[in-house]
C-alpha positions as CSV (number, residue, x, y, z in Angstrom):
1,M,1.0,78.9,86.4
2,K,0.3,78.3,89.8
3,N,3.6,76.7,90.6
4,R,5.4,78.8,88.4
5,F,4.5,82.0,90.6
6,L,5.0,80.3,93.5
7,I,8.8,78.6,92.6
8,A,9.8,82.3,92.0
9,L,8.7,83.3,95.2
10,M,10.9,80.6,97.3
11,L,13.5,81.2,94.1
12,I,13.2,85.3,95.1
13,L,12.9,84.3,98.7
14,S,16.0,82.4,99.0
15,F,17.9,85.1,96.9
16,T,17.6,87.6,99.4
17,F,18.4,85.7,102.7
18,T,21.4,84.4,100.9
19,Q,21.9,88.5,100.2
20,S,21.5,89.2,103.3
21,Q,23.6,87.1,104.9
22,D,26.4,86.8,102.7
23,I,29.7,86.1,104.3
24,Q,31.5,88.2,101.2
25,Y,30.2,90.8,102.5
26,A,31.5,90.1,106.0
27,H,35.3,89.9,104.2
28,Y,34.8,93.3,102.5
29,I,34.4,94.8,105.2
30,I,36.7,93.1,107.4
31,D,39.5,93.7,104.9
32,T,38.9,96.9,104.2
33,L,38.6,98.3,108.1
34,C,41.9,95.9,108.6
35,S,44.0,97.5,105.6
36,P,47.1,99.7,106.2
37,T,44.6,102.8,104.8
38,F,42.8,102.6,108.7
39,H,46.1,102.9,110.2
40,G,44.9,100.2,112.6
41,R,41.6,102.6,113.3
42,G,42.6,104.3,116.1
43,Y,43.8,108.3,116.6
44,T,47.1,107.8,114.8
45,N,46.9,109.7,111.6
46,Q,43.3,109.9,111.5
47,G,42.3,105.8,111.5
48,D,39.0,105.9,113.6
49,T,38.2,108.6,111.0
50,K,38.9,106.7,107.9
51,A,37.4,104.0,109.8
52,A,33.8,105.7,110.3
53,R,33.6,107.7,106.9
54,F,33.6,104.6,105.3
55,I,31.4,103.1,107.6
56,A,28.7,105.5,107.0
57,N,29.1,105.7,103.4
58,E,27.5,102.2,103.9
59,F,24.8,103.1,105.8
60,A,24.1,105.3,103.6
61,K,24.5,102.7,100.3
62,N,21.6,100.9,102.4
63,N,19.8,103.9,103.1
64,L,19.7,104.2,106.9
65,E,17.7,106.5,108.8
66,K,20.0,109.1,110.9
67,F,19.2,110.3,113.5
68,R,20.8,114.0,113.4
69,D,22.1,115.6,109.8
70,N,25.0,113.1,109.1
71,Y,25.5,109.3,110.7
72,F,28.3,110.8,113.4
73,Q,28.7,111.5,117.4
74,N,31.7,113.2,117.5
75,Y,33.3,113.5,121.5
76,Q,36.7,114.0,122.4
77,L,39.0,111.6,123.8
78,S,42.6,111.9,125.4
79,T,45.2,109.6,124.5
80,N,49.1,109.1,124.2
81,T,50.2,107.9,120.3
82,F,52.9,106.5,117.9
83,S,53.6,107.7,114.5
84,K,57.2,108.4,114.5
85,E,60.1,105.2,113.0
86,M,61.0,103.8,116.3
87,K,63.5,101.4,117.0
88,V,64.6,98.9,120.0
89,S,68.4,97.3,119.6
90,I,70.8,95.1,122.2
91,G,74.2,95.6,120.8
92,K,74.5,95.1,117.5
93,K,70.6,93.4,116.6
94,D,68.0,95.6,115.8
95,L,64.7,94.7,117.2
96,T,61.5,94.1,115.4
97,A,59.2,96.3,116.6
98,G,55.6,94.1,117.2
99,I,57.2,91.1,116.6
100,D,60.8,90.6,118.9
101,F,59.3,93.9,121.3
102,M,56.5,96.3,122.4
103,V,56.6,99.7,123.8
104,A,53.5,100.6,126.5
105,L,51.9,103.7,124.9
106,S,52.3,105.0,128.7
107,S,55.6,105.7,127.6
108,P,57.2,109.3,126.5
109,S,59.7,110.4,123.6
110,F,62.5,108.7,124.9
111,K,65.9,108.6,123.2
112,G,69.2,106.5,124.8
113,E,71.5,103.6,124.9
114,Y,71.9,102.4,129.0
115,K,73.1,100.1,130.6
116,V,70.5,97.4,132.6
117,F,69.5,96.0,135.9
118,K,68.2,92.5,135.3
119,I,66.1,91.5,138.3
120,D,65.2,87.3,137.4
121,S,65.4,84.5,140.0
122,N,69.2,84.5,140.0
123,N,68.9,87.7,142.5
124,V,65.0,87.6,143.8
125,R,63.6,85.0,145.8
126,S,61.2,87.4,148.3
127,K,59.8,90.3,148.9
128,A,63.0,90.9,151.0
129,D,65.5,91.1,148.0
130,I,63.5,93.0,146.3
131,D,63.2,95.7,148.9
132,K,67.3,95.9,148.6
133,I,67.5,96.4,145.0
134,L,64.7,99.5,146.1
135,K,67.8,100.8,147.5
136,K,69.8,100.6,144.4
137,N,70.5,104.3,142.3
138,L,69.5,102.7,139.3
139,T,67.9,106.2,138.1
140,N,70.4,106.1,134.6
141,K,69.5,102.2,133.8
142,I,66.9,100.2,132.8
143,V,65.2,98.0,134.6
144,I,64.7,94.7,132.6
145,I,62.9,92.0,134.7
146,D,62.2,88.4,134.0
147,K,59.6,87.0,136.1
148,Q,60.5,83.3,134.9
149,N,60.8,80.9,138.3
150,I,60.1,83.6,140.4
151,I,56.5,82.5,142.5
152,D,56.9,84.2,146.3
153,K,53.2,85.8,146.5
154,E,54.6,89.0,147.6
155,V,57.2,89.6,145.2
156,V,53.9,88.6,142.5
157,E,52.0,91.4,144.3
158,F,54.6,93.8,144.1
159,W,54.4,93.2,140.2
160,A,51.2,94.7,139.7
161,R,52.8,98.2,140.8
162,L,54.8,98.4,137.3
163,K,51.8,98.6,136.2
164,R,51.7,102.8,136.2
165,E,54.1,102.9,138.4
166,N,58.2,103.1,138.1
167,P,59.3,102.5,142.2
168,F,62.9,102.1,141.0
169,H,63.8,105.6,139.6
170,S,64.8,104.7,136.9
171,K,64.9,105.8,133.2
172,G,62.4,102.7,132.4
173,I,61.5,99.2,132.8
174,A,61.3,95.9,130.5
175,Y,59.8,93.1,130.4
176,I,60.9,89.3,129.2
177,S,57.8,87.7,127.8
178,D,57.1,84.4,126.9
179,G,54.9,83.5,123.0
180,K,53.9,86.9,121.3
181,L,53.2,89.7,122.7
182,T,50.5,91.5,123.2
183,W,49.9,96.0,123.5
184,G,46.7,97.7,125.0
185,A,45.8,101.3,124.7
186,S,44.3,101.9,127.4
187,D,47.6,102.2,128.9
188,G,48.1,105.7,126.6
189,K,45.3,107.4,128.8
190,K,48.1,109.4,131.5
191,Q,52.0,109.1,129.5
192,N,54.3,108.3,132.1
193,D,58.0,109.8,132.4
194,F,59.3,106.1,132.0
195,V,59.3,104.4,129.3
196,K,57.9,100.9,129.3
197,L,59.0,97.6,127.4
198,N,57.7,93.9,126.2
199,L,60.6,91.8,124.9
200,L,60.6,88.8,122.9
201,R,62.9,86.2,125.2
202,K,63.8,84.3,121.6
203,A,65.0,87.5,120.0
204,L,67.7,88.2,123.2
205,P,71.2,87.0,123.1
206,E,72.4,85.4,126.5
207,K,74.0,88.3,128.4
208,I,72.2,91.7,127.9
209,K,74.8,95.1,129.3
210,K,72.9,97.8,127.6
211,I,69.7,98.3,125.8
212,K,69.7,101.7,123.0
213,I,66.2,102.9,122.6
214,D,64.5,106.1,120.5
215,V,60.7,106.5,121.0
216,E,59.0,109.7,119.5
217,A,55.2,110.4,120.9
218,D,52.9,112.4,121.0
219,Y,49.6,113.0,123.9
220,L,46.5,114.5,121.9
221,Q,45.0,116.3,124.1
222,D,41.4,116.4,123.8
223,Y,41.1,115.0,120.3
224,T,38.0,114.1,118.1
225,T,36.8,111.2,117.7
226,Q,33.1,110.0,117.0
227,N,30.7,106.9,116.5
228,V,28.5,106.3,113.9
229,V,24.6,105.4,114.4
230,G,22.5,104.6,111.6
231,Y,18.9,103.1,112.5
232,V,16.0,101.6,110.1
233,K,12.3,102.1,111.4
234,G,9.8,99.9,111.9
235,K,6.8,99.5,111.0
236,L,4.6,98.6,114.2
237,F,6.6,100.2,117.1
238,P,9.3,103.2,115.7
239,D,8.8,104.5,118.9
240,S,10.6,101.6,120.6
241,F,14.3,100.3,119.9
242,Y,16.0,96.9,118.9
243,V,19.8,98.0,119.6
244,F,23.0,96.1,117.9
245,S,26.6,97.3,118.7
246,A,30.5,96.7,118.0
247,H,33.0,98.7,119.0
248,Y,34.6,99.9,115.7
249,D,38.1,101.1,117.3
250,H,41.3,99.4,117.3
251,L,44.5,99.4,118.9
252,G,46.1,101.7,116.1
253,Q,49.7,102.1,115.8
254,M,52.9,101.6,117.4
255,G,55.5,103.2,115.4
256,K,55.4,104.6,111.6
257,D,55.8,100.8,110.3
258,V,53.9,98.7,112.7
259,F,50.4,98.7,113.0
260,F,47.4,96.2,114.4
261,P,44.9,94.6,112.0
262,G,42.0,94.0,114.5
263,A,40.3,91.5,112.5
264,N,38.5,89.6,114.9
265,D,39.1,92.7,117.6
266,N,36.4,93.9,116.4
267,A,36.1,94.5,112.6
268,S,34.2,91.0,113.3
269,G,31.5,92.5,115.3
270,T,31.5,95.6,113.4
271,A,31.2,93.5,110.5
272,M,28.0,91.3,111.3
273,V,26.5,94.9,112.5
274,M,27.0,96.6,109.3
275,D,25.5,93.2,108.0
276,L,22.5,92.7,110.1
277,A,22.0,96.8,109.7
278,R,22.2,96.3,105.6
279,Y,19.6,93.5,106.2
280,Y,17.1,94.8,107.7
281,A,17.1,98.1,105.8
282,T,17.5,96.7,102.7
283,D,15.2,93.5,102.5
284,T,11.4,94.5,101.9
285,L,10.3,91.0,103.5
286,N,11.9,91.8,106.5
287,K,11.6,95.0,107.6
288,P,11.0,94.6,111.6
289,D,8.3,95.6,113.5
290,Y,10.5,97.9,115.8
291,S,13.1,100.5,114.9
292,M,16.1,98.4,114.7
293,V,19.2,100.9,116.0
294,F,22.8,100.2,114.3
295,V,25.6,101.7,116.6
296,L,29.5,101.6,115.7
297,L,31.1,103.1,118.6
298,S,35.0,104.6,118.6
299,G,36.8,104.6,122.4
300,E,36.7,101.1,123.5
301,E,39.9,99.9,123.9
302,T,41.2,103.7,125.5
303,G,37.8,102.4,128.3
304,L,34.7,102.4,126.8
305,Y,34.6,106.3,126.1
306,G,32.3,106.0,123.0
307,S,29.4,104.0,124.5
308,T,30.3,106.2,127.7
309,Y,29.4,109.3,125.6
310,L,27.0,107.5,123.4
311,A,25.2,106.0,127.1
312,S,24.8,109.6,128.7
313,H,24.4,111.8,125.9
314,P,21.5,109.3,123.9
315,L,20.2,109.9,120.5
316,F,17.5,107.5,121.2
317,P,15.4,107.3,124.5
318,L,17.1,105.2,126.1
319,E,13.9,103.8,128.2
320,K,12.3,102.7,124.4
321,V,15.3,100.3,124.0
322,K,14.0,97.1,124.3
323,F,16.3,95.0,124.7
324,L,20.6,95.7,123.2
325,I,22.9,93.6,122.1
326,N,26.5,94.4,121.8
327,L,29.1,91.9,119.2
328,D,32.6,91.8,120.3
329,M,35.1,89.2,118.8
330,V,32.6,87.0,116.6
331,G,35.3,85.6,114.5
332,S,35.6,81.8,115.2
333,G,32.4,79.7,116.8
334,S,33.7,76.0,116.5
335,D,32.7,76.0,120.4
336,G,29.8,78.4,120.1
337,I,29.0,81.5,121.7
338,T,29.2,83.4,125.3
339,V,26.5,85.7,126.7
340,V,27.6,88.2,129.3
341,N,24.9,89.6,131.2
342,A,23.0,86.3,130.6
343,T,21.9,85.6,134.1
344,K,20.9,89.4,134.9
345,F,18.3,88.0,131.9
346,K,17.5,85.1,132.4
347,E,14.4,85.1,130.2
348,Q,16.5,86.7,127.1
349,Y,19.5,83.9,127.4
350,N,17.1,81.5,127.8
351,R,15.1,82.5,124.4
352,L,18.2,82.3,122.9
353,N,19.5,79.4,124.4
354,E,16.6,77.7,123.5
355,L,16.2,79.0,120.0
356,N,19.3,77.6,119.2
357,K,19.1,74.0,120.3
358,E,15.6,74.0,118.6
359,K,17.4,75.4,114.8
360,G,20.7,73.6,115.8
361,Y,22.9,76.6,115.1
362,L,25.6,76.7,117.4
363,K,27.1,74.2,119.7
364,A,26.3,76.1,122.9
365,V,24.6,79.2,123.8
366,A,26.5,79.3,126.9
367,E,25.5,81.4,129.7
368,R,27.9,83.8,132.4
369,G,27.1,86.5,135.0
370,E,27.3,90.5,134.7
371,S,30.9,92.1,133.9
372,C,31.8,95.6,131.9
373,N,34.2,94.5,130.3
374,S,32.8,95.8,126.0
375,D,30.7,98.1,125.0
376,H,27.4,97.5,126.5
377,C,28.5,98.1,129.9
378,P,27.3,102.0,129.8
379,F,24.3,101.0,129.2
380,Y,22.8,98.4,131.0
381,E,24.6,100.5,134.5
382,K,21.8,103.2,132.9
383,G,19.1,100.5,132.6
384,V,19.4,99.9,129.3
385,P,18.8,95.1,129.5
386,A,21.9,94.5,127.2
387,I,23.8,91.6,126.9
388,F,27.7,91.0,125.6
389,I,28.3,87.9,123.0
390,Y,31.3,86.6,121.7
391,S,32.2,83.9,120.0
392,M,34.6,80.4,121.4
393,G,36.7,78.3,119.7
394,V,40.1,77.3,120.0
395,E,40.8,77.9,115.8
396,F,41.4,81.5,116.2
397,S,43.2,83.3,119.5
398,E,44.1,85.7,118.6
399,Y,44.6,89.1,120.2
400,H,45.3,92.5,120.7
401,N,49.1,91.7,118.7
402,V,49.9,92.0,115.1
403,Y,48.9,88.5,113.9
404,D,45.0,89.1,114.1
405,L,44.7,89.1,110.5
406,P,42.0,90.0,108.0
407,N,43.4,86.5,106.1
408,K,43.6,84.9,108.6
409,I,40.1,84.8,111.0
410,P,37.4,82.1,110.3
411,L,34.7,83.6,110.9
412,T,33.7,79.7,111.9
413,K,29.9,80.1,112.6
414,Y,29.7,83.9,111.3
415,N,26.2,82.7,109.4
416,E,24.8,80.6,112.5
417,I,25.3,83.3,114.6
418,F,23.4,86.1,112.2
419,K,20.8,83.2,112.1
420,L,20.2,83.0,115.6
421,L,19.8,86.4,116.4
422,V,17.6,87.1,113.4
423,D,15.1,84.6,114.5
424,Y,15.2,86.1,118.2
425,L,14.4,89.6,116.8
426,K,11.3,87.6,115.2
427,Y,9.9,85.9,118.5
């Protein structure tokens, strides 16, 4: 009888642990968040709100507690958006949006066909050549820049000015790029008065005389978005908190037909936070001693807006937070993980590293210094002990492009990272 009881208990424990970190649940979350229904989890067609509702429904299924009447913390941000049809053509060739060209989110509505003025290594070798070009009347042209083989230091420094400025006073600026084109949402904070594009070199004809552009922009002023926050009450220290955070937003749409799935960035981190929430909320054998807060944030891609708002308008006392772990891009892992702010929190980092060596989960737990490159930063600046973890590995490197797809993300060491975090909080 005793042996039967022990066997049954072992089966229950095995089943519970397997269920609590079922990688299929992570795939379910990632597949759902990356579906066209959520429009790239940006602010076009309320993709962010649809994603937030899905996350809140999962929290409710797992009986997470709320700090207020619901799981949402609303706030406002302003951003440019592209929701309508978008076209770029050169001669008789229509370029493919998202693959052959990208239109920077700072661009205004724009329609017309214009002659081009090309800058490349044939007419620019020094800053003096740039100065000559700046004296030309380019007001009715699109300046196309090919940086290839231009190495003059002053010219390279000049390129940096073009992120926000248009010293040519042209209708727009287009860059010729090699490799997969990338996009960014932070460009959309302000709508400029000139169009800016990236063009894929191999999609272009050898000679470009004119370029035709059709873009319709819609600037959303004081758009209401939301963070999603739930928690599991601690059984011994309910007024002290450990926090897991991740941003669920991504880049959204670039026109009617192109959206950015954002599987690794950051449906992967969102999935792990939601999986951890499920683990602590539904597994009676793993009820935590301390309260565990699970924070899913919007506005990261536009400039850490969601985390900045929550850190300034906390739903729980920040001085009671023992530690915050932010997860951003954890879809690989063959080379281990990197811990940002590890040099600032040596004791916590050393514990993670020693646990990993003891358990043999990951190839490495790499140490990195202070950096304000994800959502841990606003909390860290408020005095909260906070780190940011991302996975390392050559098996998946897609970033801010249309190729960051849910069916391609390997989740190589998802289970091992999950186990390391759970083990860390046991000690």
